[in-house]
N, CA, C and O atoms as a printed pandas DataFrame, in Angstrom:
     atom_number atom_name residue_name chain_id  residue_number  x_coord  y_coord  z_coord
0              1         N          MET        A               1    0.770   -1.162    0.338
1              2        CA          MET        A               1    0.289    0.369    0.132
2              3         C          MET        A               1    1.232    1.450    0.035
3              4         O          MET        A               1    1.093    2.568   -0.460
4              5         N          ALA        A               2    2.228    0.905    0.604
5              6        CA          ALA        A               2    2.880    2.178    1.032
6              7         C          ALA        A               2    3.418    2.435   -0.381
7              8         O          ALA        A               2    4.021    3.494   -0.551
8              9         N          HIS        A               3    3.274    1.594   -1.418
9             10        CA          HIS        A               3    3.938    1.714   -2.597
10            11         C          HIS        A               3    3.270    2.878   -3.545
11            12         O          HIS        A               3    3.717    3.830   -4.184
12            13         N          CYS        A               4    1.722    2.208   -3.262
13            14        CA          CYS        A               4   -0.053    2.878   -4.088
14            15         C          CYS        A               4    0.959    4.580   -4.095
15            16         O          CYS        A               4    1.467    5.169   -5.049
16            17         N          LEU        A               5    0.918    5.042   -2.202
17            18        CA          LEU        A               5    0.657    6.270   -1.767
18            19         C          LEU        A               5    1.870    7.323   -2.723
19            20         O          LEU        A               5    1.761    8.390   -3.328
20            21         N          LYS        A               6    3.124    6.271   -2.438
21            22        CA          LYS        A               6    4.382    7.298   -3.413
22            23         C          LYS        A               6    4.293    7.115   -5.025
23            24         O          LYS        A               6    5.246    7.551   -5.670
24            25         N          GLY        A               7    3.205    6.495   -5.733
25            26        CA          GLY        A               7    3.180    6.650   -7.258
26            27         C          GLY        A               7    2.468    7.693   -6.812
27            28         O          GLY        A               7    2.780    8.800   -7.250
28            29         N          MET        A               8    1.342    7.586   -5.834
29            30        CA          MET        A               8    0.492    8.574   -5.676
30            31         C          MET        A               8    1.111   10.136   -6.100
31            32         O          MET        A               8    0.839   10.929   -7.002
32            33         N          LYS        A               9    2.226   10.137   -4.799
33            34        CA          LYS        A               9    2.065   11.895   -4.813
34            35         C          LYS        A               9    3.695   11.558   -5.702
35            36         O          LYS        A               9    4.517   12.427   -5.411
36            37         N          MET        A              10    3.977   11.014   -6.202
37            38        CA          MET        A              10    4.678   11.397   -7.963
38            39         C          MET        A              10    3.826   12.046   -9.010
39            40         O          MET        A              10    4.087   13.048   -9.676
40            41         N          LYS        A              11    2.425   11.052   -9.038
41            42        CA          LYS        A              11    1.864   11.947   -9.421
42            43         C          LYS        A              11    1.707   12.936   -9.667
43            44         O          LYS        A              11    1.928   13.387  -10.790
44            45         N          GLU        A              12    1.169   13.765   -8.458
45            46        CA          GLU        A              12    0.815   14.959   -8.128
46            47         C          GLU        A              12    2.091   15.812   -8.558
47            48         O          GLU        A              12    2.145   16.552   -9.541
48            49         N          LYS        A              13    2.965   15.604   -7.767
49            50        CA          LYS        A              13    4.262   16.219   -7.842
50            51         C          LYS        A              13    4.634   16.699  -10.078
51            52         O          LYS        A              13    5.302   17.599  -10.588
52            53         N          THR        A              14    4.052   15.903  -10.521
53            54        CA          THR        A              14    4.216   16.266  -12.413
54            55         C          THR        A              14    2.810   17.530  -13.237
55            56         O          THR        A              14    2.779   18.292  -14.204
56            57         N          LYS        A              15    1.894   17.119  -12.178
57            58        CA          LYS        A              15    1.161   17.816  -12.359
58            59         C          LYS        A              15    1.274   20.140  -11.988
59            60         O          LYS        A              15    1.536   20.711  -10.930
60            61         N          THR        A              16    0.997   20.661  -13.158
61            62        CA          THR        A              16    1.446   22.445  -12.767
62            63         C          THR        A              16    0.686   22.745  -12.060
63            64         O          THR        A              16   -0.375   22.140  -11.905
64            65         N          GLN        A              17    0.975   23.588  -11.548
65            66        CA          GLN        A              17    0.186   24.363  -10.271
66            67         C          GLN        A              17   -1.409   24.787  -10.808
67            68         O          GLN        A              17   -2.488   24.844  -10.218
68            69         N          ARG        A              18   -1.018   25.036  -12.138
69            70        CA          ARG        A              18   -2.517   25.323  -12.403
70            71         C          ARG        A              18   -3.490   23.980  -13.202
71            72         O          ARG        A              18   -4.432   23.945  -13.995
72            73         N          GLU        A              19   -2.910   23.286  -12.704
73            74        CA          GLU        A              19   -3.927   22.409  -12.544
74            75         C          GLU        A              19   -4.117   21.649  -11.223
75            76         O          GLU        A              19   -5.100   20.914  -11.127
76            77         N          ARG        A              20   -3.449   21.738  -10.424
77            78        CA          ARG        A              20   -3.813   20.824   -8.841
78            79         C          ARG        A              20   -4.739   22.669   -8.722
79            80         O          ARG        A              20   -5.926   22.573   -8.413
80            81         N          PHE        A              21   -4.316   23.856   -8.907
81            82        CA          PHE        A              21   -5.283   24.938   -8.303
82            83         C          PHE        A              21   -7.176   24.777   -9.191
83            84         O          PHE        A              21   -8.192   24.900   -8.508
84            85         N          GLU        A              22   -7.232   24.458  -10.962
85            86        CA          GLU        A              22   -8.227   23.490  -11.366
86            87         C          GLU        A              22   -8.913   22.598  -10.704
87            88         O          GLU        A              22  -10.091   22.609  -10.347
88            89         N          GLU        A              23   -7.971   21.716  -10.547
89            90        CA          GLU        A              23   -9.174   20.030   -9.889
90            91         C          GLU        A              23   -9.304   20.798   -8.378
91            92         O          GLU        A              23  -10.330   20.368   -7.848
92            93         N          THR        A              24   -8.859   21.443   -7.803
93            94        CA          THR        A              24   -8.997   21.506   -6.390
94            95         C          THR        A              24  -10.504   22.889   -6.152
95            96         O          THR        A              24  -11.132   23.028   -5.103
96            97         N          ALA        A              25  -10.638   23.373   -6.918
97            98        CA          ALA        A              25  -11.453   24.434   -7.580
98            99         C          ALA        A              25  -12.924   23.481   -7.853
99           100         O          ALA        A              25  -14.020   23.488   -7.293
100          101         N          ARG        A              26  -12.474   22.854   -8.748
101          102        CA          ARG        A              26  -13.784   21.544   -8.929
102          103         C          ARG        A              26  -14.454   21.090   -8.484
103          104         O          ARG        A              26  -15.660   21.199   -8.706
104          105         N          GLN        A              27  -13.686   20.079   -7.303
105          106        CA          GLN        A              27  -14.160   19.734   -5.985
106          107         C          GLN        A              27  -14.711   20.461   -4.721
107          108         O          GLN        A              27  -15.261   19.931   -3.756
108          109         N          LEU        A              28  -14.480   21.636   -4.902
109          110        CA          LEU        A              28  -15.168   22.330   -3.811
110          111         C          LEU        A              28  -15.715   23.780   -4.803
111          112         O          LEU        A              28  -15.660   24.991   -4.589
112          113         N          GLU        A              29  -16.273   22.904   -6.013
113          114        CA          GLU        A              29  -17.411   23.962   -6.423
114          115         C          GLU        A              29  -17.475   25.044   -6.984
115          116         O          GLU        A              29  -18.430   25.719   -7.369
116          117         N          CYS        A              30  -15.587   25.289   -7.035
117          118        CA          CYS        A              30  -16.580   26.700   -7.192
118          119         C          CYS        A              30  -16.554   26.702   -9.007
119          120         O          CYS        A              30  -16.393   25.852   -9.883
120          121         N          ASP        A              31  -16.906   28.707   -8.928
121          122        CA          ASP        A              31  -17.151   28.693  -10.605
122          123         C          ASP        A              31  -17.199   30.235  -10.858
123          124         O          ASP        A              31  -17.252   31.043   -9.931
124          125         N          GLU        A              32  -17.182   30.524  -11.946
125          126        CA          GLU        A              32  -16.287   32.050  -12.609
126          127         C          GLU        A              32  -17.383   32.982  -12.966
127          128         O          GLU        A              32  -17.599   33.631  -13.990
128          129         N          ASP        A              33  -18.023   32.870  -11.827
129          130        CA          ASP        A              33  -19.191   33.404  -12.182
130          131         C          ASP        A              33  -18.782   34.918  -11.396
131          132         O          ASP        A              33  -18.423   34.532  -10.283
132          133         N          GLU        A              34  -18.685   36.076  -11.408
133          134        CA          GLU        A              34  -18.768   37.003  -11.386
134          135         C          GLU        A              34  -19.990   37.794  -10.702
135          136         O          GLU        A              34  -19.246   38.582  -10.118
136          137         N          ALA        A              35  -20.846   38.072  -10.440
137          138        CA          ALA        A              35  -22.490   38.304   -9.792
138          139         C          ALA        A              35  -22.044   37.392   -8.766
139          140         O          ALA        A              35  -21.828   38.191   -7.855
140          141         N          LYS        A              36  -21.811   36.451   -8.386
141          142        CA          LYS        A              36  -22.548   34.844   -7.822
142          143         C          LYS        A              36  -21.449   35.674   -6.770
143          144         O          LYS        A              36  -21.664   36.413   -5.809
144          145         N          PHE        A              37  -20.065   35.151   -7.472
145          146        CA          PHE        A              37  -18.549   35.328   -6.096
146          147         C          PHE        A              37  -19.453   37.172   -5.169
147          148         O          PHE        A              37  -19.501   37.232   -3.941
148          149         N          ASN        A              38  -20.007   38.346   -6.039
149          150        CA          ASN        A              38  -20.405   39.555   -5.502
150          151         C          ASN        A              38  -20.803   39.278   -4.584
151          152         O          ASN        A              38  -20.251   39.487   -3.503
152          153         N          ALA        A              39  -22.553   38.380   -4.850
153          154        CA          ALA        A              39  -23.398   37.971   -3.909
154          155         C          ALA        A              39  -22.995   37.084   -3.046
155          156         O          ALA        A              39  -23.604   37.333   -2.006
156          157         N          ASP        A              40  -22.060   35.860   -2.838
157          158        CA          ASP        A              40  -21.730   35.242   -1.728
158          159         C          ASP        A              40  -20.892   36.953   -1.004
159          160         O          ASP        A              40  -21.584   37.719   -0.332
160          161         N          LEU        A              41  -19.600   37.220   -1.268
161          162        CA          LEU        A              41  -18.986   38.263   -0.722
162          163         C          LEU        A              41  -19.962   39.308    0.046
163          164         O          LEU        A              41  -19.723   39.711    1.184
164          165         N          LYS        A              42  -20.867   39.617   -0.566
165          166        CA          LYS        A              42  -22.363   40.741    0.594
166          167         C          LYS        A              42  -22.493   39.673    1.896
167          168         O          LYS        A              42  -22.591   39.696    3.123
168          169         N          LYS        A              43  -22.434   38.822    0.889
169          170        CA          LYS        A              43  -23.543   37.513    2.724
170          171         C          LYS        A              43  -22.036   37.140    4.116
171          172         O          LYS        A              43  -22.074   37.012    5.339
172          173         N          ILE        A              44  -20.923   37.085    3.122
173          174        CA          ILE        A              44  -19.951   36.630    4.422
174          175         C          ILE        A              44  -19.364   38.504    4.852
175          176         O          ILE        A              44  -18.317   38.576    5.496
176          177         N          ALA        A              45  -19.887   39.496    4.569
177          178        CA          ALA        A              45  -19.581   41.184    4.880
178          179         C          ALA        A              45  -20.349   41.152    5.321
179          180         O          ALA        A              45  -20.064   42.041    6.123
180          181         N          LYS        A              46  -22.125   40.615    5.833
181          182        CA          LYS        A              46  -23.126   40.587    6.427
182          183         C          LYS        A              46  -23.058   40.067    7.904
183          184         O          LYS        A              46  -23.398   40.500    9.005
184          185         N          ALA        A              47  -22.555   39.116    7.491
185          186        CA          ALA        A              47  -22.513   38.413    8.753
186          187         C          ALA        A              47  -21.521   39.135   10.136
187          188         O          ALA        A              47  -21.676   39.140   11.357
188          189         N          LYS        A              48  -20.153   39.874    8.925
189          190        CA          LYS        A              48  -19.598   39.687    9.832
190          191         C          LYS        A              48  -19.772   40.981   10.833
191          192         O          LYS        A              48  -19.312   40.944   11.974
192          193         N          ALA        A              49  -20.518   42.205   10.287
193          194        CA          ALA        A              49  -21.374   42.838   10.556
194          195         C          ALA        A              49  -21.921   42.648   11.445
195          196         O          ALA        A              49  -21.860   43.373   12.438
196          197         N          ALA        A              50  -22.817   41.320   11.323
197          198        CA          ALA        A              50  -24.065   41.155   12.491
198          199         C          ALA        A              50  -23.259   40.978   13.158
199          200         O          ALA        A              50  -23.978   40.741   14.129
200          201         N          THR        A              51  -21.706   40.809   13.763
201          202        CA          THR        A              51  -21.312   40.161   14.687
202          203         C          THR        A              51  -20.990   41.801   15.652
203          204         O          THR        A              51  -20.991   41.869   16.881
204          205         N          GLY        A              52  -20.788   42.750   14.885
205          206        CA          GLY        A              52  -20.202   43.877   15.726
206          207         C          GLY        A              52  -18.429   43.459   15.458
207          208         O          GLY        A              52  -17.685   44.211   16.087
208          209         N          LYS        A              53  -17.995   42.807   14.953
209          210        CA          LYS        A              53  -16.530   42.324   15.382
210          211         C          LYS        A              53  -16.099   43.174   14.464
211          212         O          LYS        A              53  -16.845   43.618   13.592
212          213         N          SER        A              54  -14.754   43.507   14.580
213          214        CA          SER        A              54  -14.043   44.102   13.262
214          215         C          SER        A              54  -11.753   43.541   13.423
215          216         O          SER        A              54  -11.035   42.644   13.864
216          217         N          ARG        A              55  -11.724   43.990   13.179
217          218        CA          ARG        A              55  -10.210   43.410   13.142
218          219         C          ARG        A              55   -9.940   44.518   13.043
219          220         O          ARG        A              55   -9.892   43.557   12.276
220          221         N          SER        A              56   -9.629   45.840   12.959
221          222        CA          SER        A              56   -9.028   46.762   12.949
222          223         C          SER        A              56   -9.469   47.581   14.419
223          224         O          SER        A              56   -8.723   47.939   15.330
224          225         N          SER        A              57  -10.630   47.701   14.320
225          226        CA          SER        A              57  -10.752   47.465   15.527
226          227         C          SER        A              57  -10.002   47.858   16.587
227          228         O          SER        A              57   -9.176   46.956   16.720
228          229         N          LYS        A              58   -9.795   48.747   17.485
229          230        CA          LYS        A              58   -8.267   48.323   18.639
230          231         C          LYS        A              58   -9.631   49.310   19.473
231          232         O          LYS        A              58  -10.267   50.249   18.994
232          233         N          ASP        A              59   -9.736   48.767   20.656
233          234        CA          ASP        A              59  -10.007   49.738   22.029
234          235         C          ASP        A              59   -8.968   49.657   23.223
235          236         O          ASP        A              59   -8.313   48.617   23.151
236          237         N          GLY        A              60   -8.706   50.281   24.060
237          238        CA          GLY        A              60   -8.344   50.785   24.384
238          239         C          GLY        A              60   -6.982   51.125   25.048
239          240         O          GLY        A              60   -6.789   52.245   25.523
């Protein structure tokens, strides 16, 4: 079994960075729709605003 893993690692190393990126993006079900990205980003921004926490806020 260890031999299979070695072969797998070698195969991964032969892929270009772009190929690995594209493969990961597909696995994460990412898409290239800018409107969807902006909508998802707004959801995240709203969630952070609702918590009232900010990284740049330094009281004290």
